[in-house]
N, C-alpha and C positions, 0 to 999 in steps of 0.2 A: 453536383460534385465539383471540387476545385479543378481547374484546368491543369492537365499534366504537361507543363511546359518543359523545355529542354533542360533548364537549370534544375528543376525539381527531379526530373527523371535521372539526371546525373547523380544527384545526392542519394536517391533511393537505390541505385544500382552500382554505386561505386565499390571497388574491391576493398577499400580500407574500412575500418570500423565506422558504422553509420549511427549506432545508438547514441554516442556522445552528441551528435548534431540534434537528434530528437530530444535528448534531455535538455539541451540548451533552448530549443524551441518551446518546449513545454514550460520550463521554469521561467524563462525571461520574456515570453510572449503570451502564450495561452493562459497560464495560471500565474499571472503576475499582478503586482499592485496596479500597474497601468491598465491591465485588463479589467480589474475591479472598478477602476475609475470610469472606464468606457461603459461599463454596465450600470452607471449611476450608483455604485456602491450597494447595489441590490444583490445579495448572495445568489438567489435563484436565477436572476437574469444573467449573472456572471457564469453560473453553471451551464445554462442553456447555450450561451454564446460559445463557451469553450468546448462544449460537447459537440457542437456542430463542426467545429474545426477538427477536433480529434477524430470524429467519425469519418470525415472526408479523407483525412490523411491515412487512417488505418485501412479504409476501403481501397485506397490507391496502393498501399503496401501489400495488401492481400492479392491484388490483381497483378502487380508488376514486380514485387520484390519480396515474396513470402519467406525467403531465406533469412530475412532480418529477424524473424522470431527466434530462430536458432541462436543468432547473435545476442538477442535480448536475454535469453536464459543461460547463455554460456559466456559471461563477461570475460574480457581479457584481464589478466592480472588477478590478484587476490580479491575475493569478495569482501565487502564491508560487513563485518559481523559485530554484534554487541560484545561478545567475549573478547575479541581482539581489541576493541576500543577500551574496554575496562582494563585489560592487561597492559596497554601502552600509555595510559593516561593517569597521572597522579591525581588523587582526590577526585575520582570519577563517579558519575552517576548516569544512568540511562533511564529514560522514560519512554515506554512504548504505548502509543495511542492506537489501540486495536482498530484496524480498518481505516485509519487516516490515510489520505491520498495526497498527491501533489497539488490537487485543487485547493487544499487548505493551507498551503505554504504562506500566502499573505497574512492569514489569520495568525499562524504560529509566530511569524516574524514580528507582527504588531504586538503580540503578547510578550515576546522576548524584550522588545523595547520598553514596554510598560513595566517590566520586571527589572529593568536596568542591567540586563545581561547582553553583552556584545555578541554578535553573530561571528563566530570564528570560521565556520565552514557551512556553506549552503549548497547542497547538492542532492544527488539521488543515491539510494541503495536499491537492493532488489529483494523481492519476496523469494520464498522457496518455490519449488515446483512440485506439486501444484501450489497455487497461491492461497494456501489456507493456514490457519493459525498453528495447528499441531505440527505441520511439517516445518514451519518456521522455527518452532521450539527446538527441533532437532538440528536444522541446517544453519540457521542464522542467529539464533540466540547464542549458540556456540558455547554452551556451558556443560556439555557432556550429558545432556538430558535425553531421555527417550521421547517417543511421540506421545505427549500428554497435553492436557489442557492447561492454560495459565493458572487456573484456580488450584491446580495440584502441585505447583512448583515449590511453594514456600517451605515445606518441610523436607525437601530433598537434600540428601547428604552431599550431592554433587556441588551444591552452592556453598555449603560449609567448607568443603575441601578447597574451594577457590576463594574463600574469604569474601563472599558476596552475600549481602542482605537483600531480601526480596519482599516487596509489598504489592499486594493484589487489590485493585479497586474494581469491584464488581459493577459499579456505576459511577457516573461523573461526580455525584454528590458524596460518595464514600470518603471517609477520612481516616488517616493514620498519623500518629505522631512519629516523625522520622528523626531519630537522634543522629548526631555526628559520631564519628568513630573511625577506626582504621580501615573498615571494610569498604569495598565498593558497594554501590547501591543500584538496584534495579527496581523500578516501579512500573507495573503493568496496569493500564486502565482500559476497561472494556468499552469505553466511549471512543469513537462513535459507533462501532460495529453493532452494539446492542440495539441501536435505533433502527437498523435495517430490518429488524424482525417485528416491528410494531405496525399497527394498522395505518400509519401515515406514510409508509415507505412506498407509495404508489405513484408519486410524481415529484417534480422539482421542489414543491413546497417544503419537503422534509429538510432540504438543504439550509433553509433559513434557521430552522431549529438547531441543526448541527453547528452552524456558525456561531449562534448565541451560546450554545452549550459548552463550547470550548473555554469560555471564561471561567466557568465553575471547575471544569476538569483540570485546567491549567493551575488554578489557585490551589487545588487539593493535591497536586502532584509536583510540578516544577517549583512552584513558590513555597511548597512545604519542605523542600530539600534544604540541607545546610547551605548557607549562602556562599561558602568558599568552594563549592564543587564546580568543576567543569561538567556540563550536562549535555548529553546526547539526547535529542528528541527525534524519535523515529517511529516506524510502524511495521507491523508484520505483513501487511498486504494492503493494496488499494482496493478499488472496486470499479466495475464497469457499469455505467448508467445506461439502461436499456429501454428508455421510453420509446414509444413508436417514432420511427424516423431517425433514431440514433444507433442503428445497427447495420451490419452489412447484409443486404438483402440476398446476396449470392449464397449465404451460409444458412438459409432457411432449412430447418429440419436436420441440421448437422448433429444435433444432440440426441437423436432418437435411440442411440445405444447407451445413453448415460443416465437413464432414470430421472430426467429432469434436472440433473446437476451439471456443473461446468467441468467436472472431472469424475472419474470412477476407477477404483482399483478392482480388477477382475480376479476371481479365485482361479486356482489351477484347473478346476473342472470346467470353467467357462471358456468359450471361444472369444478371442479378442475381435473387436470390430475390424472390418476390412479397411484399407486405406481410403480415406474420404477427404474432400476439401474441408478445411476448417477443423480437422481433428488430428492431433498428434498422438502417435502410439509409441510408448516405451515398453518394448517387449520384455526387457529384463526386470522391470518393476511391475509388469502387467497393469499398466496405467494408460488410460485413454483420457485426453484432455482437450477441451475446446481451445482453438487458436483464433485470435481476432475477435471481432465484435459480433459473434453469433448471438441472436436473441433466443436463448434457450427458454424452456418452460420454467415458470416460477418454482422456487424451491423453499422459500421461507415458510416456516411452519404456521405462523399466525397471519402474516401479511402475504396471502397467497398470490397477490398481484405485484409483489415487490419488484421494483426496477433497479434496485441497488444490489449487485451480486458480485461474487468473487469466486476464485478457484481455478480459473482458466489462465491462458497466456495472452495477455493484451497489454498495451502500453500502460493503461491506467490501473491494471491489477498488479503488474510486476514491478514497475518503477515506483519507489516509495521515498518519502522524505528522509533526508539525512542532514539534520541541523545541529551543529555543535555550538554551544553557548558558553561564554566565559562566566566567571563568578559574578555575583551581584556587585554592582558598582563599576563593572568594566565597560559599560556602554557610555 
């Protein structure tokens, strides 16, 4: 584990907001173009090197400054939402890459350059709590929708009332013809989240395929948009990578009340879990959720050993990409 020197301890325990410092560290150091270069431009080596750093830092956070997780899910100021972006931006479009994390930011930025779109804003947004897709639809898509899956959104009246056109891509290779017009546009692509459920999601090797797959996903979504649009590229949630050695050993068995998941809603007839290290309880919502890098039991239905998971409260699940790009030709 990294040494807890005086400077780092001061950062972790400072009374002022600490998450902005963590965002800067993640974007400009751990998951940066220079980090990719240090890894020999090997995506899986880049993943492993970054995950070692993040695991060390989050283990320190859990031991010395666990209150930072409350700060993580209660950001100061208005949350960045897709609805607010569309309402405040002329000729706007938003692309949601389901399950895309801050790790993939260098890849997204390289694709933006290749598309001749200038990067206007490069930063972080937040997932919903819990960090799952359906909760994001309610809280962060911000279009007045109930808790439904992305595949159910296209026909909803709420979008028509807000002059929003919606396109759903069930896989990276899916294709739609996206016409121009007065409406704002939202495109939702199930890549890369769909990859976490297949038989290859058992080690870092999957990350090479995710890296390569973004070229197809980008071409069919961002590049298919009208070229005059200002485009937000974002995600509904990230994921925590839980290969052996990349979790907080102090939190072993923290998930025993959660049926192998990273969160669970409890019915009115069920007793909520008692207070435990690594578990947050929201009594008003009857929600229990893992906090930090607890290595919970696998939950993916086909890849039962999957190490790519989401739903809890950790840096890599909650902090998500927020990349605003100018029209084609602006780069």
